[in-house]
Backbone as CSV, one residue per row, in Angstrom:
resi,resn,N_x,N_y,N_z,CA_x,CA_y,CA_z,C_x,C_y,C_z
1,UNK,-38.453,-15.916,32.886,-39.173,-15.277,32.190,-39.564,-15.905,30.850
2,UNK,-38.817,-16.251,30.292,-38.715,-16.947,28.769,-39.652,-18.299,29.035
3,UNK,-39.394,-19.038,29.809,-39.955,-20.428,29.956,-41.661,-19.931,30.475
4,UNK,-41.963,-19.279,31.404,-43.298,-18.667,31.618,-43.995,-18.359,30.371
5,UNK,-43.581,-17.338,29.669,-44.062,-16.970,28.194,-44.324,-18.380,27.096
6,UNK,-43.412,-19.137,26.883,-43.724,-20.209,26.342,-44.572,-20.994,26.603
7,UNK,-44.917,-21.385,28.048,-45.878,-22.046,28.585,-47.079,-21.376,28.555
8,UNK,-47.079,-20.158,28.403,-48.658,-19.429,28.028,-48.938,-19.771,26.481
9,UNK,-47.477,-19.668,25.761,-48.200,-19.989,24.490,-48.010,-21.796,24.071
10,UNK,-48.138,-22.393,24.852,-48.331,-23.733,24.504,-49.460,-24.171,25.434
11,UNK,-50.098,-23.635,26.500,-51.310,-23.925,26.957,-52.496,-23.853,26.268
12,UNK,-53.213,-24.543,26.516,-54.635,-24.409,25.817,-55.502,-23.421,26.808
13,UNK,-56.439,-23.401,26.488,-57.490,-22.291,27.246,-58.126,-23.217,28.743
14,UNK,-58.079,-24.289,28.842,-58.608,-24.818,29.846,-57.108,-24.960,30.967
15,UNK,-55.828,-24.760,30.304,-54.924,-25.384,31.689,-53.924,-23.791,31.821
16,UNK,-54.612,-22.273,31.208,-53.588,-21.526,31.502,-53.654,-21.074,32.916
17,UNK,-52.468,-20.392,33.576,-52.608,-20.057,34.699,-52.567,-18.501,34.768
18,UNK,-52.913,-17.958,35.703,-52.642,-16.442,35.794,-51.161,-15.928,35.990
19,UNK,-50.573,-16.506,36.214,-48.822,-16.358,36.485,-48.315,-16.302,34.740
20,UNK,-48.835,-17.300,34.028,-48.232,-17.615,32.772,-48.560,-15.946,31.731
21,UNK,-50.234,-15.879,32.288,-50.923,-14.698,31.652,-49.924,-13.516,31.888
22,UNK,-49.637,-12.978,32.993,-48.963,-12.039,33.640,-47.868,-12.204,32.730
23,UNK,-46.878,-13.282,32.758,-45.586,-13.238,32.241,-45.695,-12.713,30.954
24,UNK,-46.781,-13.161,30.005,-46.860,-13.048,28.653,-47.465,-11.451,28.501
25,UNK,-48.507,-10.909,29.267,-49.265,-9.573,29.057,-48.377,-8.206,29.533
26,UNK,-47.909,-8.857,31.069,-47.220,-7.549,31.559,-46.382,-6.629,30.945
27,UNK,-45.511,-7.213,30.150,-44.345,-6.393,29.218,-45.399,-5.799,27.941
28,UNK,-46.266,-6.497,27.695,-47.041,-5.497,26.472,-48.062,-4.388,26.852
29,UNK,-48.518,-4.222,27.887,-49.474,-3.691,28.232,-48.938,-2.577,29.208
30,UNK,-49.148,-0.967,28.872,-48.682,-0.238,29.405,-49.607,0.297,30.502
31,UNK,-51.104,0.472,30.221,-52.176,0.676,31.271,-53.452,0.289,30.291
32,UNK,-54.144,0.316,31.431,-55.500,-0.017,30.650,-56.566,0.247,31.598
33,UNK,-57.872,0.745,30.684,-58.918,1.387,31.535,-60.294,0.442,30.755
34,UNK,-61.182,0.361,31.659,-62.735,-0.186,31.558,-63.728,0.596,31.881
35,UNK,-64.632,0.823,31.055,-65.848,1.571,31.050,-66.909,0.593,31.453
36,UNK,-67.530,0.457,32.678,-68.094,-0.260,33.035,-69.818,-0.187,32.542
37,UNK,-69.578,1.045,32.309,-71.168,1.508,31.715,-71.630,1.199,30.507
38,UNK,-70.309,1.100,29.477,-70.317,0.932,28.192,-69.913,-0.221,27.845
39,UNK,-68.807,-1.012,28.552,-68.165,-2.253,28.546,-67.004,-2.344,27.155
40,UNK,-66.441,-0.721,27.634,-65.785,-0.636,26.388,-63.939,-1.052,27.343
41,UNK,-63.030,-1.087,26.619,-62.024,-1.510,27.032,-60.684,-0.779,26.363
42,UNK,-60.233,-0.052,26.889,-58.914,0.812,26.389,-57.663,0.454,26.983
43,UNK,-56.661,-0.125,26.008,-55.015,-0.544,26.374,-54.415,0.052,25.318
44,UNK,-53.213,0.690,26.455,-52.356,1.441,25.731,-51.270,0.412,25.823
45,UNK,-50.624,0.255,24.593,-49.436,-0.737,24.572,-47.961,-0.285,24.721
46,UNK,-47.328,-1.396,24.781,-45.871,-0.604,24.917,-45.130,-0.689,23.094
47,UNK,-44.871,0.518,23.062,-44.539,0.616,21.440,-43.438,0.136,21.088
48,UNK,-42.349,-0.089,22.335,-41.067,-1.041,21.963,-41.472,-2.495,21.716
49,UNK,-42.747,-2.870,22.464,-42.607,-4.543,22.395,-43.855,-4.574,20.939
50,UNK,-44.980,-3.904,21.221,-45.954,-3.938,20.159,-46.513,-2.927,19.151
51,UNK,-46.953,-3.500,17.847,-47.198,-2.329,16.667,-48.728,-1.689,17.265
52,UNK,-49.116,-0.562,17.095,-49.829,0.084,17.392,-49.672,0.690,18.869
53,UNK,-50.146,1.669,19.257,-49.751,2.396,20.449,-51.396,1.741,21.384
54,UNK,-52.334,2.325,20.796,-53.669,2.391,21.543,-54.828,1.094,21.030
55,UNK,-55.120,0.379,21.636,-56.406,-0.308,21.160,-57.464,-0.457,21.783
56,UNK,-58.748,-0.355,21.078,-60.055,-0.178,22.259,-60.857,-1.073,21.528
57,UNK,-61.428,-1.685,22.595,-62.502,-2.721,22.443,-63.945,-2.267,22.957
58,UNK,-64.945,-2.636,22.151,-66.393,-2.313,22.831,-66.993,-3.263,22.527
59,UNK,-68.011,-3.280,23.420,-69.365,-4.229,23.269,-70.480,-3.171,22.872
60,UNK,-71.037,-3.910,21.412,-72.262,-2.548,21.202,-73.661,-3.288,20.760
61,UNK,-74.631,-2.863,20.816,-75.700,-3.538,20.890,-76.313,-2.710,19.038
62,UNK,-76.476,-3.537,18.121,-77.230,-3.060,17.003,-78.246,-3.875,16.547
63,UNK,-79.006,-3.101,15.707,-80.531,-3.785,15.157,-80.148,-4.911,14.616
64,UNK,-80.936,-5.584,14.422,-80.774,-6.916,13.239,-81.116,-6.332,12.064
65,UNK,-80.416,-7.072,11.035,-80.015,-6.649,9.736,-81.326,-7.597,9.351
66,UNK,-82.257,-6.665,8.723,-83.616,-7.617,8.011,-83.783,-7.305,6.670
67,UNK,-82.569,-7.015,5.959,-82.348,-6.958,4.151,-82.330,-7.927,3.378
68,UNK,-81.776,-9.191,3.712,-81.981,-10.209,3.311,-82.276,-11.571,4.258
69,UNK,-82.822,-12.421,3.529,-83.602,-13.759,4.035,-82.395,-14.447,4.529
70,UNK,-81.337,-14.568,3.714,-79.962,-15.472,3.829,-78.900,-14.782,3.608
71,UNK,-78.090,-15.312,4.468,-76.602,-14.763,4.774,-76.140,-15.241,3.454
72,UNK,-74.960,-14.408,3.062,-74.252,-14.485,1.733,-73.840,-16.035,2.016
73,UNK,-73.255,-16.664,2.746,-72.460,-17.975,2.810,-73.609,-18.864,2.536
74,UNK,-74.735,-18.426,3.120,-75.919,-19.612,2.727,-76.658,-19.487,1.165
75,UNK,-76.676,-18.127,0.916,-77.012,-17.948,-0.401,-76.246,-18.357,-1.483
76,UNK,-74.723,-18.544,-1.428,-73.323,-19.259,-2.270,-73.708,-20.638,-1.918
77,UNK,-74.097,-21.121,-1.013,-74.334,-22.927,-0.675,-75.509,-22.926,-1.546
78,UNK,-76.590,-22.548,-1.391,-77.593,-22.451,-2.317,-77.762,-22.591,-3.714
79,UNK,-77.195,-21.360,-4.094,-76.655,-21.519,-5.779,-75.890,-22.275,-6.067
80,UNK,-75.112,-22.961,-5.443,-74.128,-23.861,-5.917,-75.221,-25.733,-5.526
81,UNK,-75.251,-25.917,-6.771,-75.824,-27.340,-6.419,-75.466,-28.758,-6.460
82,UNK,-74.236,-28.417,-6.614,-72.604,-29.394,-6.422,-73.181,-29.507,-5.027
83,UNK,-73.280,-28.478,-3.965,-73.324,-28.691,-2.556,-74.822,-28.546,-2.021
84,UNK,-75.743,-28.176,-2.232,-77.235,-28.157,-1.905,-78.200,-28.805,-2.699
85,UNK,-77.692,-29.608,-3.822,-78.594,-30.235,-4.755,-79.374,-31.296,-3.478
86,UNK,-78.912,-31.955,-2.744,-79.571,-33.191,-2.171,-79.768,-32.771,-0.578
87,UNK,-80.117,-31.402,-0.186,-80.282,-30.899,0.644,-82.075,-30.814,0.985
88,UNK,-82.438,-31.389,1.960,-84.242,-31.576,2.209,-84.517,-29.945,2.666
89,UNK,-85.670,-30.191,2.135,-86.359,-29.000,2.802,-86.107,-28.237,4.303
90,UNK,-86.032,-29.305,5.272,-86.036,-29.498,6.439,-84.670,-28.728,6.971
91,UNK,-83.774,-29.704,6.091,-82.294,-28.810,6.792,-81.994,-27.574,6.117
92,UNK,-82.570,-27.007,4.854,-82.476,-25.771,4.398,-83.225,-24.780,5.521
93,UNK,-84.627,-25.041,6.232,-84.975,-24.213,7.075,-84.005,-24.254,8.024
94,UNK,-83.436,-25.267,8.638,-82.595,-25.350,9.806,-81.591,-24.551,9.536
95,UNK,-81.056,-24.225,8.266,-79.855,-23.311,8.219,-80.219,-21.815,8.007
96,UNK,-81.371,-21.868,7.481,-81.986,-20.437,7.461,-82.006,-19.916,8.951
97,UNK,-82.364,-20.390,9.767,-82.879,-20.072,11.173,-81.626,-19.366,11.478
98,UNK,-81.500,-18.580,12.232,-80.296,-17.960,12.771,-80.372,-18.716,14.223
99,UNK,-78.983,-18.999,14.674,-78.784,-19.645,16.070,-77.881,-19.031,16.466
100,UNK,-78.432,-18.672,17.644,-76.942,-17.690,18.538,-75.539,-18.135,18.510
101,UNK,-75.394,-19.563,18.782,-74.101,-20.069,18.776,-73.250,-20.244,17.504
102,UNK,-73.920,-19.730,16.503,-73.091,-19.893,14.902,-72.362,-18.322,15.267
103,UNK,-72.882,-17.259,16.157,-72.117,-16.159,16.328,-70.991,-16.068,16.584
104,UNK,-69.787,-16.704,16.444,-68.473,-17.387,17.091,-67.315,-16.017,16.454
């Protein structure tokens, strides 16, 4: 059991096995429930092993925030001339355009 947990913790995402996931997660999870209509996942944790009894994860759709042209990090970058002083207009336009792959 201990070896399987250590293998799980040492594995990267491309080399993880179902067996190592089971060995690591089985003692932690008492029960779980998924609502396929809303994609919410509710997990009851083993209180002897993990802090917090119930965890809930949900996927929700929200309207885009249109209050600011630039995100706070980009505003700070543009404000600091030591960082953005030599940025070209094309680079600033590129950074100002939202890219779905950045939302990680």
